[in-house]
Backbone bond lengths (Angstrom), bond angles and torsions (degrees), N, CA, C in turn:
res aa  C-N    CA-C-N  psi(-1)  N-CA   C-N-CA  omega(-1)  CA-C   N-CA-C  phi
1 M - - - 1.445 - - 1.531 111.04 -
2 K 1.357 117.25 -40.75 1.452 120.55 178.94 1.524 110.43 -63.13
3 R 1.303 115.99 -40.01 1.458 120.56 -179.26 1.529 110.87 -62.26
4 K 1.328 116.49 -40.27 1.459 121.49 178.90 1.534 110.19 -62.32
5 H 1.320 117.94 -44.19 1.468 121.75 178.83 1.523 110.93 -66.08
6 L 1.310 116.88 -39.66 1.459 121.19 178.83 1.527 110.69 -63.19
7 I 1.312 116.95 -43.04 1.466 121.05 178.57 1.528 110.40 -65.02
8 M 1.330 117.62 -42.48 1.466 120.69 179.51 1.530 111.16 -65.25
9 A 1.334 117.67 -41.11 1.466 121.16 178.38 1.520 110.15 -63.79
10 F 1.332 116.97 -41.56 1.461 121.41 178.62 1.528 110.99 -63.15
11 M 1.317 117.55 -42.62 1.467 121.52 179.56 1.533 110.19 -65.82
12 L 1.330 116.97 -38.71 1.460 120.62 177.41 1.529 110.34 -63.70
13 L 1.310 116.42 -42.74 1.460 120.92 178.19 1.527 110.80 -60.95
14 I 1.313 117.58 -44.22 1.471 121.44 178.21 1.530 109.74 -61.47
15 G 1.321 116.84 -42.81 1.469 120.12 179.24 1.516 112.69 -62.11
16 V 1.330 116.82 -42.01 1.466 120.77 179.64 1.524 110.24 -66.02
17 V 1.323 117.41 -45.07 1.467 121.10 179.48 1.524 109.99 -62.14
18 Y 1.319 117.28 -43.65 1.465 121.02 179.96 1.533 110.96 -62.82
19 A 1.324 116.54 -45.12 1.470 120.44 -179.71 1.523 110.85 -63.36
20 Q 1.321 116.74 -40.62 1.461 120.76 178.84 1.525 110.40 -64.41
21 A 1.313 117.45 -40.78 1.466 121.18 179.70 1.525 110.82 -66.49
22 Q 1.317 117.92 -36.68 1.452 121.26 -178.97 1.521 112.75 -67.54
23 R 1.310 117.21 -36.01 1.458 118.33 -179.04 1.515 112.95 -93.22
24 G 1.306 117.64 2.94 1.453 120.75 172.53 1.511 114.01 92.24
25 G 1.275 119.57 0.51 1.449 121.84 176.71 1.512 114.51 65.20
26 G 1.345 116.99 16.82 1.444 119.69 178.68 1.518 113.75 82.34
27 Q 1.336 117.92 2.21 1.455 119.78 -177.89 1.515 111.78 -119.96
28 R 1.289 117.51 -52.50 1.457 120.79 -177.15 1.519 109.61 -109.24
29 G 1.304 115.72 153.06 1.454 120.04 176.70 1.517 113.80 87.85
30 E 1.331 116.79 -9.30 1.458 119.73 178.68 1.522 109.19 -95.98
31 T 1.307 116.57 143.86 1.451 121.12 177.44 1.521 108.78 -84.21
32 P 1.339 116.61 120.79 1.464 118.41 179.39 1.524 111.19 -66.91
33 D 1.304 116.18 153.13 1.455 122.09 178.68 1.528 108.82 -65.82
34 P 1.346 118.14 122.44 1.468 120.92 -177.94 1.524 113.57 -58.35
35 K 1.318 117.83 -34.33 1.457 120.29 -179.87 1.527 111.06 -69.51
36 V 1.321 116.51 -37.63 1.467 120.32 177.33 1.532 108.98 -67.76
37 Q 1.332 116.37 -43.58 1.463 120.07 177.48 1.524 111.09 -59.30
38 A 1.323 117.28 -45.81 1.460 121.45 -178.94 1.526 110.82 -63.53
39 K 1.317 117.21 -41.74 1.462 120.35 179.09 1.519 110.76 -64.78
40 N 1.328 117.05 -45.39 1.460 120.28 179.20 1.527 111.16 -60.88
41 Q 1.336 115.88 -44.15 1.456 120.20 179.68 1.521 111.47 -63.72
42 T 1.312 116.47 -44.72 1.455 121.19 -179.75 1.528 110.86 -64.85
43 D 1.328 116.77 -40.86 1.466 120.21 177.30 1.529 110.68 -62.41
44 T 1.321 116.65 -41.01 1.464 121.25 178.03 1.521 110.09 -60.65
45 W 1.320 115.82 -47.01 1.463 119.92 -179.31 1.524 111.47 -67.96
46 Q 1.321 117.51 -34.53 1.459 119.45 179.00 1.529 109.43 -61.02
47 E 1.302 115.95 -41.42 1.462 119.93 179.76 1.532 111.09 -72.97
48 A 1.325 117.46 -44.88 1.468 121.34 -175.64 1.526 113.37 -74.17
49 L 1.332 116.49 -35.12 1.467 120.44 -173.56 1.522 113.23 -107.87
50 G 1.319 116.46 -9.93 1.454 120.34 -179.05 1.522 113.32 73.47
51 L 1.332 116.82 44.13 1.459 120.05 179.59 1.525 111.00 -69.14
52 S 1.321 115.28 143.19 1.465 120.39 173.21 1.532 108.02 -76.07
53 D 1.316 116.65 169.90 1.463 120.20 177.98 1.526 110.98 -62.76
54 D 1.333 116.74 -37.17 1.465 121.00 177.65 1.526 110.68 -65.13
55 Q 1.318 117.04 -43.76 1.459 120.76 177.53 1.529 110.53 -64.00
56 H 1.322 115.90 -40.09 1.472 120.76 179.17 1.524 110.08 -55.97
57 K 1.319 116.71 -47.00 1.471 121.58 -179.55 1.527 110.85 -63.44
58 K 1.340 116.66 -45.38 1.470 120.42 -179.84 1.522 111.35 -63.28
59 V 1.328 117.18 -43.47 1.466 121.14 -179.54 1.526 110.16 -65.72
60 Y 1.326 116.97 -42.24 1.470 121.17 177.88 1.526 109.88 -57.78
61 D 1.340 116.53 -48.11 1.469 120.71 179.78 1.533 111.25 -61.71
62 L 1.337 116.91 -40.27 1.468 120.52 178.13 1.528 111.29 -63.33
63 L 1.330 116.67 -41.98 1.466 120.05 -180.00 1.528 111.58 -64.71
64 I 1.328 116.96 -40.54 1.474 120.85 178.01 1.527 109.40 -63.03
65 K 1.323 116.56 -48.43 1.466 121.25 -179.25 1.530 110.77 -61.44
66 S 1.315 116.61 -44.40 1.469 121.14 179.90 1.523 111.07 -62.47
67 N 1.327 115.98 -41.88 1.463 119.87 179.93 1.526 111.13 -64.12
68 E 1.320 117.07 -42.23 1.470 120.71 179.36 1.525 110.54 -62.66
69 E 1.337 116.83 -44.69 1.463 120.64 179.50 1.527 111.36 -64.66
70 R 1.340 115.89 -42.63 1.473 120.44 -179.65 1.528 110.80 -65.12
71 T 1.324 116.79 -41.91 1.461 120.88 179.28 1.528 110.70 -61.82
72 K 1.322 116.37 -43.93 1.472 120.80 178.80 1.531 110.27 -63.02
73 K 1.318 116.46 -45.16 1.469 120.93 -178.72 1.529 110.66 -65.01
74 M 1.329 117.52 -40.64 1.461 120.77 179.85 1.530 110.94 -65.07
75 A 1.319 116.83 -37.77 1.468 120.02 177.75 1.525 109.89 -63.04
76 E 1.334 116.74 -41.59 1.466 120.53 177.84 1.525 110.63 -63.86
77 M 1.323 116.66 -41.43 1.461 120.69 -178.04 1.529 111.34 -69.61
78 R 1.329 116.86 -38.39 1.467 119.51 177.94 1.524 110.03 -61.88
79 A 1.327 115.95 -38.91 1.467 120.37 -179.74 1.526 110.96 -64.05
80 S 1.330 116.27 -36.46 1.467 119.27 -179.96 1.526 111.74 -85.45
81 G 1.335 117.12 -15.70 1.458 120.98 174.35 1.512 115.58 77.49
82 G 1.308 119.23 20.09 1.448 120.82 -178.01 1.510 113.35 -98.17
83 R 1.346 117.83 106.98 1.461 122.09 179.57 1.528 110.96 -65.57
84 E 1.314 116.45 -42.95 1.464 119.88 179.42 1.528 110.43 -61.70
85 G 1.313 115.31 -39.67 1.453 120.00 178.19 1.517 111.76 -63.80
86 M 1.339 116.65 -37.26 1.458 120.59 178.43 1.525 110.11 -65.77
87 Q 1.333 116.46 -42.33 1.465 119.68 179.18 1.523 110.67 -63.88
88 K 1.314 116.67 -42.44 1.463 121.06 179.37 1.532 109.87 -64.05
89 A 1.322 116.51 -41.63 1.460 120.51 179.43 1.529 111.08 -62.98
90 M 1.318 117.25 -39.74 1.460 120.62 178.42 1.530 110.58 -65.59
91 T 1.329 116.22 -42.99 1.463 120.78 178.80 1.525 110.46 -63.52
92 D 1.326 116.25 -45.36 1.468 120.79 178.67 1.530 110.96 -61.94
93 S 1.322 116.74 -41.32 1.453 121.28 -179.84 1.529 110.57 -63.50
94 A 1.324 116.52 -42.87 1.465 120.44 179.11 1.528 111.11 -64.85
95 A 1.326 116.36 -40.97 1.467 120.42 179.02 1.531 111.05 -64.72
96 K 1.330 115.90 -41.03 1.471 120.00 179.30 1.525 110.26 -65.17
97 L 1.331 116.53 -42.72 1.461 120.05 178.57 1.529 110.00 -62.20
98 D 1.321 116.92 -43.50 1.466 120.09 178.70 1.525 111.75 -59.65
99 S 1.326 116.73 -42.37 1.464 118.86 -179.23 1.537 110.89 -65.25
100 E 1.330 116.88 -35.41 1.460 120.57 177.21 1.533 111.31 -71.43
101 L 1.338 116.24 -39.64 1.456 120.14 179.16 1.527 111.08 -65.47
102 K 1.322 116.02 -35.85 1.467 120.28 -179.33 1.529 110.79 -60.90
103 K 1.324 116.73 -29.94 1.459 121.08 177.98 1.528 111.73 -72.32
104 V 1.336 116.88 -25.35 1.459 121.68 -176.97 1.532 111.27 -91.58
105 F 1.336 116.74 -39.87 1.460 120.87 -177.56 1.525 111.09 -74.35
106 T 1.326 115.42 150.93 1.464 120.38 176.27 1.528 109.07 -80.09
107 E 1.329 115.69 172.52 1.469 120.75 179.20 1.521 111.90 -63.26
108 T 1.307 118.02 -27.67 1.466 120.37 177.91 1.531 111.77 -85.01
109 Q 1.322 117.42 -26.97 1.463 120.59 -179.99 1.527 112.04 -78.24
110 W 1.323 117.65 -33.27 1.466 120.41 -175.76 1.530 112.45 -59.17
111 P 1.355 119.82 -48.13 1.477 118.33 177.39 1.532 112.37 -62.26
112 L 1.317 117.08 -33.64 1.470 120.09 176.86 1.532 110.47 -65.04
113 Y 1.331 115.72 -39.52 1.468 120.67 177.74 1.532 110.42 -64.13
114 E 1.339 116.73 -44.93 1.468 119.42 179.40 1.526 111.11 -62.58
115 K 1.334 117.08 -38.49 1.464 120.30 177.02 1.530 109.74 -65.98
116 W 1.338 116.16 -41.27 1.463 119.70 178.51 1.527 110.50 -59.61
117 K 1.351 116.64 -43.84 1.468 120.17 179.38 1.526 110.74 -61.39
118 K 1.324 116.46 -41.55 1.464 120.65 -179.60 1.535 110.48 -64.98
119 D 1.324 116.46 -40.12 1.464 121.10 -178.67 1.523 113.14 -77.76
120 N 1.330 117.32 -16.08 1.466 122.51 -177.38 1.524 110.26 -129.64
121 P 1.343 117.83 74.59 1.466 119.27 179.89 1.529 111.37 -59.96
122 P 1.342 117.20 156.25 1.466 120.65 -175.59 1.522 114.59 -52.35
123 Q 1.321 118.91 -35.64 1.463 121.07 -178.15 1.523 111.73 -66.67
124 Q 1.335 117.54 -23.59 1.455 120.30 -176.42 1.515 113.35 -101.76
125 R 1.312 118.44 -17.73 1.471 120.92 -173.28 1.518 112.65 -58.78
126 G 1.337 118.22 -39.61 1.457 120.64 -176.94 1.515 113.50 -87.01
127 R 1.325 118.24 -6.09 1.458 120.54 -175.60 1.515 111.25 -84.10
128 R 1.297 115.17 136.83 1.451 122.12 175.44 1.525 107.69 -139.95
129 G 1.304 116.57 153.50 1.459 120.05 174.25 1.515 114.49 77.41
130 G 1.321 118.81 14.88 1.449 122.00 175.35 1.514 115.43 73.08
131 N 1.307 119.40 16.65 1.467 120.96 179.48 1.493 111.37 -78.24
């Protein structure tokens, strides 16, 4: 009888671990909230670039709008299955966002932003905690 309970407990443990791994454990595999991402990014830039409160609001709105457009475009590209098209869409989206940001940033903030982009490539921007 003990052996039967031990086997059932072990199988339950395996099931829980497997289910947790499939859903990402609450850390990976989940899509972050775009508004939280935009706020965090804008707060980072406010500190690094010295954005005014008015600029902060404009940049936040631009990031939300850009994210919505990019998400819509990526969904269209996934449906058509074109990887090259997805890469082009991401590049175009980044270029469009940059052109909009350039209108908001001052002449002294723009070089700081370009340096920030160089120092924080896209693969590293979302990483925290050394993972």
